[in-house]
C-alpha positions in Angstrom: 10.7 -7.1 5.2 9.7 -3.8 7.0 6.2 -2.4 7.3 5.1 0.1 4.5 1.8 2.2 4.2 -1.0 0.7 2.1 -4.3 2.1 1.1 -7.1 -0.5 1.4 -10.7 -0.7 0.2 -13.3 -3.1 0.6 -16.4 -3.8 -1.8 -19.8 -5.2 -1.2 -20.0 -7.9 1.5 -16.5 -7.3 2.5 -17.3 -3.7 3.5 -20.3 -5.1 5.5 -18.1 -7.6 7.3 -15.2 -5.2 8.0 -17.6 -2.4 9.0 -15.9 0.2 6.8 -15.2 1.1 3.3 -11.4 0.7 3.9 -8.5 1.8 5.9 -4.9 2.9 5.8 -2.5 0.3 7.1 1.1 -0.4 7.7 1.9 -3.9 6.6 5.0 -6.1 5.9 2.8 -8.4 3.9 4.7 -9.5 0.7 1.5 -9.9 -1.3 -2.4 -9.5 -1.2 -3.0 -12.9 0.1 -0.7 -12.2 3.2 -2.4 -8.7 3.5 -5.8 -10.2 3.6 -4.9 -12.7 6.3 -3.6 -9.7 8.3 -6.7 -7.8 7.8 -8.9 -10.7 8.9 -7.0 -10.5 12.2 -7.7 -6.7 12.3 -11.3 -7.0 11.4 -12.6 -10.4 12.9 -15.9 -10.2 10.9 -14.0 -10.3 7.7 -14.7 -14.1 7.0 -15.1 -14.2 3.3 -12.8 -16.9 1.9 -9.7 -15.4 0.4 -9.5 -17.9 -2.5 -12.9 -16.5 -3.9 -11.8 -12.8 -3.9 -10.5 -10.6 -6.9 -8.0 -8.1 -6.0 -6.9 -4.9 -7.6 -3.5 -3.2 -7.0 -3.3 0.3 -8.3 -6.4 0.0 -10.3 -5.3 -3.1 -12.1 -6.6 -6.5 -11.5 -3.9 -8.8 -10.0 -3.5 -12.2 -8.7 -3.3 -12.6 -4.8 0.4 -13.4 -5.1 1.3 -10.1 -6.7 3.8 -8.4 -4.7 2.9 -5.2 -2.7 5.0 -2.0 -2.6 4.6 1.0 -0.3 1.8 3.3 -1.2 -0.1 0.7 -3.2 -3.8 0.9 -3.4 -5.3 -2.5 -2.8 -8.9 -3.2 -3.4 -10.5 -6.6 -2.3 -13.6 -7.6 -4.5 -15.9 -10.4 -3.9 -17.7 -12.1 -6.6 -20.8 -10.3 -7.7 -24.0 -12.2 -8.5 -26.3 -10.7 -11.1 -29.8 -11.2 -11.9 
């Protein structure tokens, strides 16, 4: 599969770990799980476990194995603790 442009955002602790709110990236990742693994290589501080994340693709919650397409807006969301 060839690389395609994606719009990526990080929320909460992920933003702190990555050191940015998001990025534009070109990726051949088939799904959000693969994309997150690529992003962990690009941002070594991004250590939050993937299996605990929620993901949104184009403003809709999705599963980590949802397929990605060129131009998708992908948001990685960690669990939020309330009080």
